[in-house]
C-alpha positions in Angstrom: 85.4 -32.9 46.0 86.3 -34.3 42.6 88.3 -32.0 40.4 88.5 -32.4 36.7 92.0 -31.8 35.2 92.1 -29.6 32.1 95.8 -29.3 31.2 97.0 -29.9 27.6 100.4 -30.9 26.5 102.0 -29.7 23.2 105.3 -30.7 21.7 107.6 -27.8 20.9 111.1 -27.4 19.3 112.7 -27.4 22.8 110.4 -29.9 24.6 106.8 -29.5 25.6 104.4 -26.9 26.8 101.9 -27.6 29.5 99.0 -25.3 29.0 96.1 -24.6 31.4 93.4 -21.9 31.2 91.0 -20.3 33.5 88.3 -17.7 32.7 87.2 -14.9 35.0 84.2 -12.6 34.8 86.4 -9.5 35.3 88.5 -7.1 33.3 92.1 -8.0 32.5 93.4 -5.2 34.8 91.7 -6.8 37.8 93.0 -10.3 36.9 96.5 -8.8 36.3 96.4 -7.4 39.8 95.7 -10.9 41.2 98.8 -12.2 39.4 101.1 -9.3 40.2 100.3 -7.5 43.4 102.0 -9.1 46.5 98.9 -8.7 48.7 96.8 -10.5 46.2 99.3 -13.2 45.2 99.6 -14.0 48.9 95.9 -15.1 48.8 96.6 -18.0 46.3 100.3 -18.5 45.8 102.4 -16.4 48.2 103.6 -12.9 48.8 106.6 -11.5 47.0 109.1 -8.8 47.7 111.6 -6.8 45.6 111.7 -4.3 42.7 109.6 -6.0 40.0 110.6 -5.1 36.4 111.8 -7.0 33.4 115.3 -8.4 33.9 115.1 -8.1 37.6 114.7 -10.8 40.3 112.1 -10.8 43.1 111.7 -13.1 46.0 108.5 -15.1 46.2 107.3 -17.2 49.2 105.7 -20.5 48.3 103.1 -20.0 51.1 101.1 -23.1 50.4 104.1 -25.5 50.2 105.7 -27.4 53.1 108.0 -25.1 55.0 106.8 -22.1 53.0 110.2 -21.6 51.2 111.3 -18.3 49.5 112.5 -18.6 45.9 114.2 -16.2 43.5 112.0 -15.5 40.5 113.4 -13.6 37.5 111.0 -11.5 35.5 111.9 -12.2 31.9 109.1 -10.2 30.2 106.2 -8.0 31.3 103.5 -6.3 29.3 101.1 -5.0 32.0 97.6 -6.5 31.9 98.6 -8.7 29.0 101.7 -10.9 29.4 104.2 -12.0 32.0 107.0 -14.4 31.7 109.1 -15.6 34.7 111.8 -18.1 35.4 113.0 -19.8 38.5 115.5 -22.5 39.4 115.0 -24.6 42.5 115.7 -28.1 43.8 113.0 -29.5 41.5 114.4 -28.0 38.3 114.0 -25.0 36.1 110.6 -23.4 35.9 109.8 -21.3 32.8 106.3 -19.9 33.1 104.3 -17.7 30.8 100.9 -16.0 31.7 98.8 -14.3 29.0 95.5 -12.5 29.6 92.9 -12.0 26.8 89.9 -9.9 27.6 86.6 -10.1 25.6 83.0 -9.4 26.4 83.5 -8.7 30.1 85.6 -11.8 30.7 89.3 -12.5 30.8 91.0 -15.7 29.9 94.2 -16.6 31.6 96.4 -18.8 29.5 99.1 -20.4 31.7 102.0 -22.1 30.0 104.9 -23.9 31.6 107.7 -24.6 29.1 109.1 -28.0 29.8 112.4 -29.5 28.7 111.3 -32.9 30.0 107.9 -34.5 30.8 109.4 -36.3 33.7 107.2 -35.5 36.8 104.4 -34.2 34.6 101.8 -35.8 36.8 102.9 -33.9 39.9 103.5 -30.6 38.0 100.2 -30.7 36.2 98.3 -31.4 39.4 100.2 -28.7 41.2 99.4 -26.0 38.7 95.7 -27.1 38.5 95.7 -26.7 42.3 97.3 -23.2 42.3 95.1 -21.9 39.5 92.0 -23.1 41.3 93.4 -21.3 44.4 93.6 -18.2 42.2 89.9 -18.7 41.3 88.9 -19.2 44.9 90.9 -16.1 46.0 88.9 -14.1 43.5 85.4 -15.4 43.9 85.4 -16.1 47.6 84.8 -19.9 47.2 86.4 -22.3 49.7 90.1 -22.9 49.2 90.7 -26.2 47.4 92.3 -29.1 49.1 95.5 -30.4 47.5 94.4 -34.0 48.2 91.7 -33.5 45.6 94.5 -33.0 42.9 97.3 -35.3 43.8 97.4 -38.3 43.3 93.9 -38.2 41.7 95.1 -36.3 38.6 98.2 -38.4 38.0 96.6 -40.8 35.5 95.2 -37.9 33.4 98.7 -36.3 33.1 100.4 -39.6 32.5 97.9 -40.3 29.7 98.7 -36.9 28.2 102.4 -38.0 27.9 101.5 -41.4 26.5 99.0 -39.9 24.0 101.5 -37.3 22.9 104.2 -39.9 22.3 101.9 -42.2 20.4 
């Protein structure tokens, strides 16, 4: 299946923001549960364990990655049903991620932002988040789980063009 990339790249004072959005026909509380409850995150990203609260660190399993590694994820900010900011450091670098929910007229928009200090590897990062966000969509609407091969390397040119256009 052909997937259409939709990420956008914005320059910031500290680097760039990679921004992706998805819209759900559901209240923010239900979408929030898909982002924060371990049984529901297990359906599209991976389960987590620990005492979740701002300033605390939980352990998240990357269930759809090779070897299904566990990673420490710090909860930097949390406003239930509205906003979540987390950070993680792994062998690929530092991941600073922000999720914001906005509900209107029976739908909820998820605005996903990864704050980047470098655009190196953006093609892989962008395709990866497109995949995971579509996994979230599939986990919520019961559609078939996407295949990563539909995202990478197919989306590489799109994300490389984002960098080239931003630099121009």
